[in-house]
C-alpha positions in Angstrom: 0.0 0.0 -0.1 2.9 2.4 0.6 3.6 2.8 -3.1 0.1 4.3 -3.7 0.3 6.8 -0.7 1.8 9.7 -2.9 -1.1 9.2 -5.4 -3.8 9.2 -2.6 -2.2 12.3 -1.0 -2.2 14.0 -4.5 -5.7 13.1 -5.1 -6.9 14.3 -1.7 -5.1 17.7 -2.4 -6.5 18.1 -5.9 -10.0 17.2 -4.5 -9.5 19.8 -1.7 -8.6 22.5 -4.2 -11.6 21.7 -6.3 -14.0 21.9 -3.3 -12.2 25.1 -2.0 -12.6 26.8 -5.5 -16.2 25.8 -6.0 -17.3 26.8 -2.5 -15.3 30.2 -2.9 -17.0 31.0 -6.2 -20.4 30.4 -4.5 -19.8 32.5 -1.5 -17.9 35.4 -3.2 -19.3 35.6 -6.8 -22.1 37.9 -7.6 -25.6 36.5 -7.5 -27.5 38.6 -9.9 -29.6 36.4 -12.0 -31.9 37.9 -14.5 -33.7 36.9 -17.5 -30.8 38.2 -19.9 -28.3 36.1 -18.1 -30.3 32.8 -19.0 -31.2 33.8 -22.3 -29.2 32.0 -25.2 -26.5 34.4 -26.8 -26.0 34.3 -30.7 -23.2 36.9 -31.2 -25.1 39.8 -30.2 -28.1 39.1 -32.4 -31.6 38.6 -30.8 -32.1 34.8 -30.5 -34.5 33.4 -33.0 -37.4 31.3 -31.7 -36.6 27.6 -31.9 -39.1 24.8 -32.5 -40.3 22.5 -29.6 -38.2 19.7 -30.8 -35.0 21.6 -31.2 -35.2 21.8 -35.0 -33.7 19.6 -37.7 -30.1 19.8 -38.8 -29.1 19.0 -42.3 -27.5 15.7 -42.8 -24.5 17.4 -44.3 -23.5 18.3 -40.7 -23.4 14.8 -39.7 -21.4 13.8 -42.6 -18.9 16.2 -42.0 -18.5 15.4 -38.4 -18.1 11.7 -39.3 -15.6 12.6 -41.8 -13.7 14.3 -39.0 -14.1 11.6 -36.7 -12.6 9.0 -39.5 -9.7 11.2 -40.0 -9.0 11.5 -36.3 -9.1 7.6 -35.9 -6.8 7.6 -39.1 -4.2 9.9 -37.3 -4.5 7.3 -34.2 -3.4 4.6 -36.3 -0.8 6.4 -38.4 1.1 7.8 -35.5 2.3 4.6 -33.8 3.0 3.1 -37.4 5.2 6.1 -38.2 7.2 6.0 -34.8 7.8 2.2 -35.2 8.2 2.1 -39.1 11.7 0.6 -39.1 10.8 -2.3 -36.8 7.7 -3.4 -38.8 9.0 -3.9 -42.3 7.2 -4.4 -45.6 3.9 -6.0 -44.3 3.2 -2.9 -42.2 3.9 -0.7 -45.2 1.4 -2.6 -47.2 -1.2 -2.6 -44.6 -0.9 1.1 -44.1 -1.3 1.6 -48.0 -4.4 -0.4 -47.7 -5.7 1.4 -44.8 -5.2 4.8 -46.2 -6.6 3.8 -49.6 -9.8 2.7 -47.9 -10.0 6.1 -46.0 -9.4 8.1 -49.1 -12.0 6.0 -51.0 -14.4 7.0 -48.3 -13.5 10.6 -48.6 -13.7 10.8 -52.4 -17.2 9.0 -52.1 -18.3 11.7 -49.7 -16.8 14.5 -51.9 -18.5 12.9 -55.1 -22.0 12.7 -53.2 -21.7 16.5 -52.4 -21.3 16.0 -48.7 -18.9 18.8 -48.5 -21.0 21.3 -50.3 -22.5 23.9 -48.0 -24.8 25.6 -50.6 
């Protein structure tokens, strides 16, 4: 148990700091709540009324978000491969070429279908 005592002490200090900060902000901070404070803010423009269900977003937003997620996952796989490239050999090179090819085929499919056109 003694190797973990430092971690427990650090966790206790961090928790105490968080509790003290929250308590201080509640006690010292201003408590002037009004309608303008709870209203949504849209760059200084009066907010437009929203439908009850929240409205519908075009599917292009979701396609673009999924495209960013795919590229993030690609980076997660490419970074370790690039770090240990010398150790893996030709098999890893062929696998990465196939992986990047599959990702770019999906990218060009979305591009051809107009998923990135915002008009």
